[in-house]
C-alpha positions in Angstrom: -16.3 -1.1 26.6 -12.6 -1.4 27.5 -10.2 -3.0 25.0 -6.6 -4.1 25.3 -4.5 -1.8 23.1 -2.4 -4.7 22.0 -5.4 -6.0 20.0 -5.3 -2.7 18.1 -1.6 -3.1 17.2 -0.1 -1.2 20.2 3.6 -2.1 20.7 6.8 -0.9 22.4 7.6 1.1 19.3 4.6 3.3 20.1 4.6 3.2 23.9 8.2 4.4 23.9 7.0 7.6 22.2 4.0 8.3 24.3 5.5 9.0 27.7 5.6 12.8 27.4 1.9 13.0 26.5 0.7 11.3 29.6 1.5 14.4 31.6 -0.7 16.4 29.2 -3.8 14.4 30.1 -3.7 12.4 26.9 -4.4 8.8 26.1 -3.2 6.7 23.1 -5.7 5.9 20.3 -5.7 4.6 16.8 -7.3 6.4 13.9 -10.2 4.1 12.6 -12.0 6.5 10.3 -10.7 9.6 8.5 -13.2 11.9 6.9 -13.1 15.6 5.8 -14.0 17.3 9.1 -13.5 14.7 11.8 -11.9 11.4 12.8 -13.0 8.3 14.7 -10.3 7.3 17.2 -10.4 3.9 19.0 -8.9 4.0 22.6 -8.8 1.5 25.4 -12.0 3.0 26.8 -13.9 3.1 23.5 -14.4 5.3 20.4 -14.1 9.0 20.3 -15.1 11.5 17.6 -12.1 13.8 17.4 -10.7 16.8 15.5 -7.2 18.0 15.0 -6.0 20.4 17.8 -5.2 23.8 16.6 -1.5 23.6 17.7 -1.0 20.4 15.7 -2.5 21.8 12.6 -0.4 25.0 13.0 2.9 23.2 13.5 2.3 20.6 10.8 4.8 21.1 8.0 2.5 19.5 5.4 -0.5 17.2 5.2 1.7 14.1 5.8 2.2 15.4 9.4 -1.6 15.1 10.0 -3.4 11.9 11.0 -4.4 9.2 8.6 -6.2 5.9 9.1 -3.9 3.5 11.0 -2.0 6.2 12.8 -1.5 6.0 16.6 -2.2 9.4 18.1 -2.2 11.2 21.4 -5.8 12.3 22.0 -7.2 14.5 24.8 -10.8 13.6 25.7 -13.2 16.4 26.4 -14.9 16.2 29.8 -18.4 14.7 29.9 -18.2 14.1 26.1 -17.4 11.2 23.8 -15.3 13.7 21.8 -11.6 14.7 21.9 -8.8 16.6 20.3 -5.8 15.0 18.5 -2.7 16.7 19.8 0.1 14.6 18.2 0.7 11.8 15.7 3.2 9.1 16.8 6.0 8.1 14.4 4.8 5.6 11.8 6.3 2.1 11.4 5.1 1.8 7.8 3.2 4.0 5.4 1.5 3.5 2.0 2.1 6.7 -0.1 1.5 8.0 -3.5 2.0 11.3 -5.3 -1.2 13.4 -5.0 -3.3 13.3 -8.1 -2.7 16.1 -10.6 0.4 18.2 -11.1 1.1 19.0 -7.4 4.4 17.7 -6.2 3.2 16.4 -2.8 3.1 13.1 -1.0 -0.2 11.6 0.1 -0.2 8.9 2.8 -3.2 6.6 2.4 -2.7 4.3 5.4 -0.1 3.8 8.0 1.3 1.1 10.4 0.2 -1.7 8.1 1.8 -5.1 8.4 0.4 -6.8 5.3 -0.8 -5.1 2.1 -3.4 -7.3 0.2 -3.4 -6.2 -3.5 -6.8 -7.2 -4.6 -7.5 -7.8 -8.3 -10.5 -9.2 -10.0 -10.2 -12.0 -12.6 -12.7 -10.5 -15.0 -12.5 -8.0 -17.9 -11.0 -5.4 -15.6 -7.8 -7.4 -14.8 -4.7 -5.3 -15.7 -1.3 -6.7 -15.2 0.4 -3.3 -15.6 -1.7 -1.8 -12.9 -0.9 -4.7 -10.6 2.9 -4.1 -11.1 2.4 -0.5 -10.1 0.5 -1.4 -7.0 3.1 -4.0 -6.1 5.9 -1.4 -6.4 4.2 0.9 -3.9 3.3 -2.0 -1.6 7.0 -3.0 -1.4 8.0 0.6 -0.8 5.5 0.9 2.1 7.5 -1.5 4.3 4.6 -3.9 4.6 4.4 -7.4 3.3 2.7 -7.5 -0.2 0.2 -10.3 -0.8 -1.7 -10.6 -4.1 -5.3 -11.7 -4.0 -6.9 -12.7 -7.3 -10.5 -12.3 -6.4 -13.6 -13.3 -8.4 -11.9 -16.5 -9.3 -15.4 -18.0 -10.0 -15.7 -15.7 -13.1 -12.5 -17.1 -14.6 -12.5 -20.4 -16.7 -8.8 -21.1 -15.9 -7.8 -19.2 -12.7 -4.8 -21.5 -12.2 -3.2 -20.0 -15.3 -3.4 -16.5 -13.9 -2.1 -17.7 -10.6 1.0 -19.2 -12.2 1.6 -16.1 -14.4 1.4 -13.7 -11.5 3.6 -15.8 -9.3 6.3 -15.5 -11.9 6.1 -11.7 -12.0 5.8 -10.8 -8.3 9.0 -12.2 -7.0 8.7 -13.6 -3.5 5.2 -12.2 -2.9 2.5 -14.8 -2.3 -0.4 -15.0 -4.7 -3.8 -16.5 -3.7 -7.1 -17.2 -5.5 -10.3 -16.0 -3.7 -14.0 -15.5 -4.4 -15.6 -13.2 -1.9 -19.0 -13.6 -3.5 -18.9 -17.4 -3.0 -16.9 -17.1 0.3 -14.1 -19.3 -0.9 -10.3 -18.9 -0.4 -10.8 -16.1 2.2 -9.5 -18.3 5.1 -6.0 -17.6 3.8 -6.2 -14.0 5.0 -6.5 -15.3 8.6 -3.1 -16.9 8.3 -1.6 -13.4 7.9 -3.8 -11.5 10.4 -3.1 -12.6 13.9 -4.0 -10.6 17.0 -2.9 -7.0 16.7 -1.7 -7.5 13.1 -3.0 -4.9 10.6 -3.7 -5.6 6.9 -4.9 -3.2 4.2 -6.9 -4.0 1.1 -5.8 -2.0 -1.9 -7.1 -2.1 -5.4 -9.4 -0.4 -7.9 -13.1 -0.1 -7.5 -15.3 -3.2 -8.1 -12.7 -5.8 -7.2 -14.5 -6.8 -4.0 -12.5 -5.2 -1.2 -15.5 -4.3 1.0 -17.2 -7.7 0.3 -14.0 -9.5 1.5 -14.2 -7.5 4.8 -17.9 -8.2 5.2 -17.3 -12.0 4.7 -14.5 -12.0 7.3 -16.7 -10.0 9.8 -19.7 -12.3 9.1 -22.0 -9.3 8.6 -22.7 -6.6 6.1 -20.8 -3.8 7.8 -19.4 -2.0 4.7 -21.6 -0.9 1.9 -21.1 -2.7 -1.4 -22.6 -2.4 -4.9 -22.7 -4.7 -8.0 -20.4 -4.0 -10.8 -21.9 -2.7 -14.1 -22.8 -5.6 -16.5 -21.6 -3.9 -19.6 -18.0 -3.2 -18.6 -17.5 -5.1 -15.3 -16.5 -1.8 -13.6 -17.6 -0.9 -10.1 -18.8 2.3 -8.6 -16.8 3.9 -5.8 -18.9 2.5 -2.9 -16.2 3.1 -0.3 -15.8 6.8 0.1 -13.4 6.9 3.0 -10.7 4.7 4.6 -11.8 2.6 7.6 -10.0 0.3 10.1 -12.1 -2.6 11.3 -11.3 -5.2 14.0 -11.9 -8.8 12.9 -13.5 -11.4 15.2 -10.3 -13.4 15.1 -8.2 -10.4 16.4 -6.6 -9.0 13.3 -7.4 -5.6 11.8 -8.2 -4.6 8.2 -8.2 -1.3 6.5 -10.6 -0.8 3.6 -9.7 1.9 1.1 -11.6 3.6 -1.8 -10.6 2.6 -5.3 -8.0 4.9 -6.8 -8.3 6.1 -10.4 -4.7 7.5 -10.3 -1.7 5.9 -8.6 1.5 7.9 -9.3 4.7 6.9 -7.6 6.1 9.0 -4.8 9.0 6.7 -4.0 9.7 3.3 -5.5 13.3 2.3 -6.3 13.2 -0.6 -3.8 9.7 -1.5 -5.1 10.8 -1.4 -8.7 13.8 -3.6 -7.9 11.6 -6.2 -6.1 8.8 -6.1 -8.7 11.1 -6.2 -11.8 13.9 -8.2 -10.3 14.2 -10.2 -13.5 14.9 -7.1 -15.6 17.4 -5.6 -13.1 19.2 -8.9 -13.0 19.5 -8.8 -16.8 20.8 -5.2 -16.6 23.7 -6.3 -14.5 25.0 -8.2 -17.6 24.9 -5.1 -19.9 28.3 -4.1 -21.3 28.0 -0.5 -20.2 27.3 0.5 -16.7 25.1 3.4 -17.7 23.2 1.4 -20.3 19.7 2.9 -21.0 18.6 -0.3 -22.7 17.8 1.6 -25.9 20.4 1.2 -28.7 23.6 0.4 -26.8 25.7 -2.5 -28.0 26.0 -5.4 -25.6 22.7 -4.7 -23.9 21.5 -7.9 -22.2 18.0 -6.4 -21.9 17.7 -5.7 -25.6 19.1 -9.2 -26.3 16.4 -10.7 -24.1 13.7 -8.7 -26.0 15.0 -9.9 -29.4 15.2 -13.5 -28.2 11.7 -13.3 -26.9 12.6 -14.2 -23.3 11.5 -10.8 -22.0 7.9 -9.6 -22.5 8.0 -6.2 -24.4 5.0 -5.0 -22.4 6.6 -5.8 -19.1 9.8 -4.0 -20.1 7.7 -1.0 -21.3 6.0 -0.9 -17.9 9.4 -1.1 -16.1 10.8 1.8 -18.3 7.7 3.9 -17.7 8.0 3.5 -13.9 11.7 4.3 -14.0 11.0 7.5 -16.0 8.3 8.5 -13.5 10.7 8.0 -10.6 13.5 9.9 -12.3 11.1 12.8 -12.9 9.9 12.7 -9.3 13.4 12.6 -8.0 14.5 15.7 -10.0 11.7 17.6 -8.4 12.3 16.3 -4.9 14.5 17.5 -2.0 18.3 17.5 -2.1 18.3 14.7 0.5 16.1 12.5 -1.7 18.3 13.3 -4.7 21.4 12.2 -2.7 19.7 8.9 -1.9 18.8 8.4 -5.6 22.4 9.1 -6.6 23.7 6.6 -4.1 21.4 3.9 -5.4 22.3 4.7 -9.0 26.0 4.4 -8.1 25.4 1.0 -6.5 23.5 -0.1 -9.6 26.2 1.1 -12.0 28.8 -0.7 -9.9 26.7 -3.9 -10.3 26.5 -3.2 -14.1 30.3 -2.8 -14.3 30.9 -6.1 -12.5 28.4 -7.8 -14.9 30.2 -6.3 -17.9 33.6 -7.7 -16.7 32.0 -11.1 -16.5 
């Protein structure tokens, strides 16, 4: 079965990189499934099971140089087989990254070349506003458009109250109510996913990510399981990331639930997610205000007056500490970028103090 690559998200950004691989008997393909020992790559002529060529594995500086779901790659098909070798990964437009779980100081890319990140949360006992803030920071940092989906709205007595609260806390990001189980509200996803547009569903286990994709496909393609009755928590049904093509022409990436989501980068994401706090900080008296005991601190004043939620500020402070720790352990280049941003922020604080 032949397929127009534009339906898979192919664009001049990628075609401009591919010229040198045509002479190497390669064809472009997109990573649809990433598992431990192999990949499924979708090309214009169909699907190939593929492995990483030895040269690519040898020259890769780290795991982030190897293919992930959503990547466009140069793949060489084996003769008389529906198998191939991945010889190169094309530069990514966007990427959704986190720090690897544990103590290792390493970036893990979970999906790439995503246009829209759907942050899926369930309106049941598992709803966690602080977790949503963390997901939103990483989504902004990815370069994709963040959209919040409040799923399982049928389990909530007053879903509109949650909708209003989240809209106030996510800045310009859109927030929508959905119920995958009852197949309501999902039509809104189609407005974001035109032909060749890639979305990714991100969120913890049990929030209904796979069910959403099955509803959009009109078939039970992805395995799902019921959440546990006693704590509303879901099992990790999705064990790998997978890119699927929707009947309407868009694409969606399903991802496993993540127990740990540590920031790799996030200054821009923190600024977007906590714009209200950073705007307050511009009015602090001291440009290097830590919002602790300093006199003339606009943030502390807002906390005392009750106009700033203490839990929200604690979340902001925790993420800032996490970023500072990460930056101290990162490369000199990253440290230079952080210093430049801090300088810009302190200048803004100084202007605010003069006012």
